[in-house]
C-alpha positions, 0 to 999 in steps of 0.5 A: 254213224261210225261203222266198226267191225262189231257192227259189220259182224252184227249185221252179217249175223242178223242177216243169216238168222233172219234171211237164212231159210229164204236165202236157202230156198232162193238158191235151192229152188232154181237148182232143183228146177235145173236138175229136173230140166237137165234130167228130162232134156238129156233123153231127147235133146239134139244139142251137145251135152256141154251146151245143155249144161251151159244153158241150164246153168246159165238159166239157174244163175238167172233164176237165182239173180231174179229170185234174190231181187224179187223175194228180198224186198226188191233189193239188189243183194248181189252187187253185180246184178245192179246193171244189165251188163253185170247180170249178163256177166253173172249169167255167162259165168254161171253157164261157164261153170256148168260147162266146166262142171260137165268137162270135169265130171266126165273127165274124172268119172269117164 
């Protein structure tokens, strides 16, 4: 079957229409959990704030990767998640993003 630009757009639009709410929940539930965890761990945490943001962001990325597989018909929708090294690199990238967010947040608003 030849794949043209029309078929690509039709598949993308149907995925957004059919999976829009599910994808939104897959992203928002781990983010909400991580915000709650970060709020309460800031009160009694002995680790630095940078490390706390790193760990919580890495955990959030891991939950998104696992949730996307488990809730979307056991398919690997994120290509890097197909191997363990890809999953590891995604989690590390999520942690680094959290650490960079912490540095930028407290540099700009300090």
